[in-house]
C-alpha positions as CSV (number, residue, x, y, z in Angstrom):
1,M,-5.6,-29.0,39.3
2,L,-8.7,-31.0,40.1
3,E,-8.3,-33.2,37.0
4,H,-4.9,-34.3,38.2
5,A,-6.6,-35.4,41.4
6,G,-9.0,-37.6,39.4
7,A,-12.0,-35.3,39.1
8,E,-14.0,-35.0,35.9
9,V,-14.1,-31.2,35.2
10,W,-16.2,-29.1,32.9
11,S,-15.5,-25.4,32.6
12,A,-17.5,-22.2,31.9
13,S,-16.3,-18.7,31.8
14,S,-19.5,-16.8,32.7
15,V,-22.8,-17.2,34.5
16,A,-24.7,-17.7,31.2
17,E,-22.2,-20.4,30.1
18,A,-22.3,-22.2,33.5
19,L,-26.1,-22.3,33.4
20,S,-26.0,-23.7,29.9
21,V,-23.6,-26.4,31.0
22,L,-25.8,-27.1,34.0
23,S,-28.8,-27.6,31.8
24,E,-27.1,-30.6,30.4
25,L,-25.5,-32.1,33.4
26,T,-25.6,-32.1,37.2
27,P,-22.2,-32.0,38.8
28,D,-21.4,-33.2,42.3
29,V,-19.8,-29.9,43.2
30,L,-19.5,-26.5,41.5
31,V,-16.4,-24.4,41.9
32,T,-16.8,-20.8,40.8
33,D,-14.9,-17.6,40.9
34,F,-16.6,-14.8,42.8
35,H,-16.3,-12.4,39.9
36,L,-17.6,-13.4,36.5
37,P,-17.9,-11.3,33.3
38,D,-21.7,-11.2,33.4
39,G,-22.3,-11.3,37.2
40,D,-20.9,-12.8,40.3
41,G,-20.8,-16.1,42.2
42,C,-23.9,-15.0,44.3
43,L,-26.0,-14.5,41.1
44,L,-24.8,-17.9,39.8
45,A,-25.6,-19.6,43.2
46,A,-29.1,-18.1,43.3
47,K,-29.9,-19.2,39.8
48,I,-28.6,-22.7,40.4
49,K,-30.6,-23.0,43.6
50,T,-33.7,-21.9,41.8
51,C,-33.1,-24.3,38.9
52,M,-32.4,-27.2,41.3
53,A,-35.6,-26.5,43.2
54,E,-37.6,-26.4,40.0
55,R,-36.2,-29.8,39.0
56,A,-36.7,-31.1,42.5
57,S,-33.0,-32.0,42.4
58,I,-30.5,-32.5,45.2
59,P,-28.8,-29.1,45.7
60,I,-25.3,-28.7,44.2
61,P,-22.7,-27.6,46.8
62,I,-20.9,-24.5,45.6
63,V,-17.3,-23.5,46.4
64,A,-16.4,-19.9,45.7
65,L,-12.9,-18.6,45.0
66,S,-12.1,-15.0,45.5
67,G,-9.4,-12.4,46.2
68,Y,-11.6,-11.0,48.9
69,S,-10.7,-12.0,52.5
70,E,-13.2,-14.0,54.5
71,D,-13.8,-11.0,56.7
72,M,-14.7,-8.8,53.7
73,V,-17.0,-11.5,52.3
74,Q,-18.7,-11.8,55.8
75,E,-19.2,-8.0,55.8
76,M,-20.7,-8.2,52.3
77,G,-23.2,-10.8,53.6
78,V,-22.6,-13.2,50.7
79,K,-20.7,-16.0,52.3
80,S,-23.9,-17.9,53.1
81,A,-24.6,-18.3,49.3
82,F,-21.8,-20.9,49.3
83,Q,-21.0,-24.1,51.1
84,A,-17.3,-23.3,51.1
85,Y,-15.2,-20.2,50.4
86,L,-11.5,-20.2,49.5
87,V,-9.3,-17.0,49.3
88,K,-7.0,-16.6,46.3
89,P,-4.3,-17.5,45.7
90,V,-5.9,-20.9,46.4
91,D,-3.9,-23.6,47.9
92,I,-4.3,-26.6,45.6
93,E,-4.4,-29.1,48.4
94,A,-7.1,-27.0,50.2
95,L,-9.2,-26.9,47.0
96,I,-8.8,-30.7,46.4
97,N,-9.7,-31.4,50.1
98,T,-12.7,-29.0,50.0
99,V,-14.1,-30.6,46.8
100,S,-13.5,-34.1,48.1
101,Q,-15.4,-33.2,51.3
102,M,-18.3,-31.8,49.3
103,T,-18.4,-34.9,47.1
104,K,-18.5,-37.2,50.1
105,R,-21.4,-35.2,51.5
106,Q,-23.3,-35.4,48.2
107,A,-22.8,-39.2,48.0
108,A,-24.2,-39.5,51.5
109,F,-27.1,-37.2,50.6
110,K,-28.0,-39.4,47.6
111,L,-28.3,-42.6,49.6
């Protein structure tokens, strides 16, 4: 989806794999499913934030995808771990627009 919109995409299927990929590169935006085989998006977000702080790096915006409604996520108190949250099934245009907005914010932050 994002590749067709011109994004360069790396993929990972678990928290551990994502952290391994992130040890080698720093993306402009991270898109993650809320549920992962070895944890959840909140665990991944916390580990990324810790890693970025240790490196004194610019924080990576994180977009979460989940089947939970926004109300359920709000009740769970985890929505604040992410800069954006999209409910599945994800509208492709909404995902592209969200990632584009996050990328623009990152570019402005780096100036």
